[in-house]
C-alpha positions as CSV (number, residue, x, y, z in Angstrom):
1,M,190.9,113.1,154.9
2,D,194.2,114.4,156.7
3,Y,193.4,115.5,160.1
4,S,196.9,116.9,161.1
5,G,196.9,120.2,158.9
6,N,195.5,123.4,159.6
7,K,193.4,123.4,156.3
8,Q,190.3,122.0,156.2
9,P,188.0,121.2,153.1
10,V,184.8,123.6,153.6
11,S,181.7,123.1,151.5
12,N,178.1,123.0,151.8
13,Q,177.3,121.8,148.4
14,V,176.0,118.2,147.0
15,Q,179.3,116.4,146.9
16,P,180.0,112.8,146.6
17,V,180.8,110.9,149.8
18,T,183.3,108.0,149.9
19,Q,181.6,104.8,150.3
20,P,182.8,102.9,153.2
21,P,182.6,98.9,153.7
22,G,179.2,97.7,154.8
23,F,177.5,100.6,153.8
24,G,176.2,99.2,150.1
25,T,175.7,102.0,147.7
26,M,175.5,105.4,149.1
27,P,174.4,108.4,147.4
28,T,175.4,111.9,147.3
29,A,174.8,114.1,150.2
30,V,174.6,117.5,151.3
31,V,177.3,117.7,153.9
32,M,178.4,119.4,156.7
33,P,181.0,121.7,156.2
34,A,184.4,120.4,157.6
35,P,185.2,122.4,161.0
36,P,189.0,123.5,161.7
37,R,191.3,121.0,163.9
38,L,190.7,121.9,167.7
39,P,193.4,121.1,170.1
40,G,192.8,118.0,172.5
41,C,190.1,116.7,170.3
42,P,190.1,113.4,168.9
43,P,190.1,113.5,165.0
44,G,186.7,113.5,163.6
45,L,185.0,114.9,166.8
46,E,185.4,118.5,165.7
47,Y,181.6,118.6,164.1
48,L,180.1,118.1,167.7
49,A,181.5,121.3,168.8
50,Q,179.7,123.2,166.8
51,I,176.0,121.8,167.3
52,D,173.4,121.2,170.0
53,Q,171.6,118.5,168.1
54,L,171.7,115.7,166.0
55,L,169.0,113.5,164.0
56,I,170.1,109.9,163.5
57,H,167.9,108.1,160.9
58,Q,167.9,104.2,160.6
59,K,168.2,103.0,157.1
60,L,165.1,101.1,156.1
61,E,165.7,97.4,154.9
62,V,163.4,95.9,152.4
63,V,164.5,92.2,153.4
64,E,163.5,92.9,156.8
65,V,160.0,94.5,155.7
66,L,159.3,91.5,153.3
67,L,160.9,88.4,155.1
68,G,161.4,89.5,158.8
69,W,165.2,88.7,158.3
70,E,167.3,90.8,160.7
71,S,170.2,92.7,159.0
72,N,172.8,95.0,160.0
73,N,171.6,98.3,161.1
74,K,172.8,101.4,159.0
75,Y,172.1,105.1,160.1
76,D,172.7,108.3,158.7
77,I,173.5,111.3,161.6
78,K,172.5,114.6,160.6
79,N,172.5,118.1,161.7
80,S,169.3,120.2,162.6
81,L,169.4,121.6,158.8
82,G,169.8,118.2,157.2
83,Q,173.3,118.3,156.3
84,Q,175.2,114.9,156.5
85,V,177.8,114.7,159.8
86,F,178.3,111.2,159.8
87,Y,177.4,107.9,158.7
88,A,176.9,104.6,161.1
89,A,176.8,100.5,160.4
90,E,176.5,97.8,162.7
91,E,179.1,95.2,162.3
92,N,177.7,91.6,162.9
93,D,177.3,88.4,161.9
94,C,174.0,86.4,160.5
95,C,173.7,84.4,163.2
96,N,174.1,86.7,166.2
97,R,171.5,88.8,164.7
98,N,168.8,86.7,164.0
99,F,169.1,84.4,167.0
100,C,170.1,86.8,169.6
101,G,167.9,89.6,168.3
102,P,167.6,92.8,170.4
103,L,170.0,91.2,173.3
104,R,172.7,90.7,170.3
105,S,176.3,91.8,171.1
106,F,177.7,94.3,168.5
107,T,179.8,96.7,167.0
108,I,178.9,99.9,165.4
109,R,181.3,101.8,163.5
110,I,180.5,105.7,162.7
111,L,182.6,107.2,159.8
112,D,182.6,110.9,158.9
113,N,181.9,112.3,155.0
114,F,185.3,111.5,153.8
115,G,185.1,107.7,154.8
116,Q,187.5,107.6,158.0
117,E,186.5,105.8,161.0
118,I,186.5,108.2,163.9
119,L,183.8,106.3,166.5
120,T,183.4,102.7,167.6
121,M,180.8,101.5,169.8
122,T,181.2,98.0,171.2
123,R,178.3,96.2,173.6
124,P,178.7,92.9,175.2
125,L,176.6,90.2,175.1
126,K,174.2,90.3,178.5
127,C,171.0,89.0,179.6
128,G,168.2,91.0,179.1
129,N,166.4,90.1,182.2
130,C,165.7,93.8,184.1
131,C,165.5,91.5,187.5
132,C,168.9,91.1,187.9
133,P,171.2,93.6,188.6
134,C,173.8,91.6,187.7
135,C,173.0,91.3,184.1
136,L,172.6,95.1,182.9
137,Q,173.4,96.5,179.9
138,E,176.6,98.4,179.0
139,L,178.2,100.1,175.9
140,E,181.9,101.5,175.5
141,V,182.8,104.4,173.0
142,Q,186.3,104.6,171.5
143,A,187.5,107.7,169.8
144,P,190.0,107.3,167.9
145,P,189.2,103.4,167.5
146,G,190.8,101.9,170.3
147,T,191.0,104.5,172.8
148,P,188.0,104.7,175.1
149,I,186.4,107.7,175.9
150,G,183.4,106.9,177.9
151,Y,180.8,104.5,178.6
152,V,177.2,104.0,179.0
153,V,176.0,101.8,182.1
154,Q,172.2,100.7,182.7
155,N,171.4,101.2,186.1
156,W,169.0,98.9,187.9
157,H,165.6,100.1,188.7
158,P,162.1,98.1,189.1
159,F,160.3,100.7,186.7
160,L,162.2,102.9,185.1
161,P,164.7,102.9,182.4
162,K,168.0,104.5,183.5
163,F,171.5,104.9,182.4
164,T,174.6,106.5,183.7
165,I,177.0,108.3,181.3
166,L,180.6,107.6,182.5
167,N,183.9,109.7,181.2
168,E,187.0,107.7,180.0
169,R,188.1,107.4,183.7
170,K,184.8,105.7,184.4
171,E,183.4,108.9,186.0
172,P,179.9,109.6,186.3
173,V,179.0,112.9,184.0
174,L,175.4,112.7,183.2
175,K,172.0,110.3,184.1
176,I,169.6,109.3,181.6
177,V,165.9,108.7,182.5
178,G,163.2,106.9,180.5
179,P,159.7,107.0,180.8
180,F,157.9,104.0,182.7
181,C,156.2,103.0,179.4
182,D,158.2,103.1,176.3
183,C,155.5,102.3,173.5
184,K,153.1,105.5,172.9
185,C,151.3,105.7,169.5
186,C,151.4,108.8,167.4
187,S,154.1,110.6,169.8
188,D,157.7,111.0,170.9
189,V,158.8,108.8,173.2
190,N,161.5,110.9,175.3
191,F,164.7,109.9,177.7
192,E,165.5,112.7,179.8
193,V,169.4,113.5,180.1
194,K,169.8,114.9,183.4
195,S,172.4,116.1,186.1
196,L,173.8,113.2,188.6
197,D,171.4,114.0,191.0
198,E,168.7,114.0,188.6
199,S,167.4,117.8,189.8
200,S,167.7,119.3,186.3
201,T,167.4,118.2,182.5
202,V,170.1,119.2,180.3
203,G,169.1,117.6,177.1
204,R,167.0,114.7,175.5
205,I,167.2,111.6,173.5
206,S,163.7,111.1,171.7
207,K,162.3,108.1,170.0
208,Q,160.3,110.0,166.8
209,W,157.0,108.6,165.8
210,T,157.5,107.4,162.2
211,G,154.1,106.7,161.2
212,F,151.7,103.8,161.5
213,F,153.2,101.9,158.7
214,R,157.2,102.1,159.3
215,E,156.0,101.6,163.1
216,A,153.9,98.6,162.5
217,F,156.0,96.7,159.5
218,S,159.6,97.7,160.1
219,D,162.0,98.3,163.1
220,A,164.0,101.4,161.6
221,D,163.6,104.2,164.0
222,N,164.5,107.8,163.8
223,F,166.0,109.5,166.9
224,G,166.8,113.0,167.9
225,I,169.4,114.4,170.4
226,Q,169.8,117.4,172.0
227,F,172.6,118.7,174.4
228,P,174.3,121.8,175.6
229,K,176.6,123.3,172.8
230,D,179.8,123.6,175.3
231,L,179.4,120.3,176.3
232,D,182.6,118.2,176.1
233,V,182.7,116.4,172.4
234,K,183.7,113.2,173.7
235,I,180.6,113.5,176.3
236,K,178.0,114.0,173.2
237,A,179.7,111.1,171.1
238,V,178.8,109.2,174.3
239,M,175.4,110.3,174.3
240,I,175.2,109.1,170.1
241,G,176.2,105.9,172.1
242,A,173.6,106.0,174.5
243,C,171.2,106.4,171.6
244,F,172.1,103.4,170.0
245,L,171.8,101.4,173.2
246,I,168.3,102.5,173.7
247,D,167.4,101.9,170.3
248,F,168.2,98.0,170.7
249,M,167.1,97.8,174.1
250,F,163.6,99.2,173.8
251,F,162.9,99.6,170.1
252,E,164.7,96.9,167.9
253,H,162.1,94.1,167.6
254,N,161.5,92.0,164.5
255,Q,158.1,92.6,163.1
């Protein structure tokens, strides 16, 4: 898709989506209408300017359910109307996935409905020992690929999962505070997005309960992200990265 012009294809009809590498066979989908180009906005992130909520659905992999063999994660990212906004796919090798498990380093590439990569998210390999402040987790978000727009860094805390969202200059913007226990039966697990002084809640990342069978036999999870509609689109994109990091750290377990 050419983002340089003023005219954008607008449609809310069911239409075929270009098949990006690594996604396998992708069916037709109801896609979110393409918004107009916004000044100063990284190409492809215009979609985020129009919404205050995203739903992230991890694709269920049969080989993981039957064999317990970890495959690259794939996600559908939709708006509150169920319209496709983005696709996301992990890029990793077999040894890293199956020997490092949820601690593994990864690259997640996010594509728009026209198959163009608009976001790249990278996580380095680090120890998962929460008692060691020098081994805290982090993730970098790039848009377009190669241009950092923000970071998610874990903050040390003896009991609670905590993170800070940084902008492209590595300045703190928001905090994320998780629950004392991330294992809840038959209910959602909420990570609150707060102001820097943690006095007010401005958003939420929720791991949604998907039912007993899926929770017991698969690590394919569903998430919801809520943020202010007027929040900088770059920070919204970094919140997507925070959601993926939270998924890997707390909910990505081989069954």
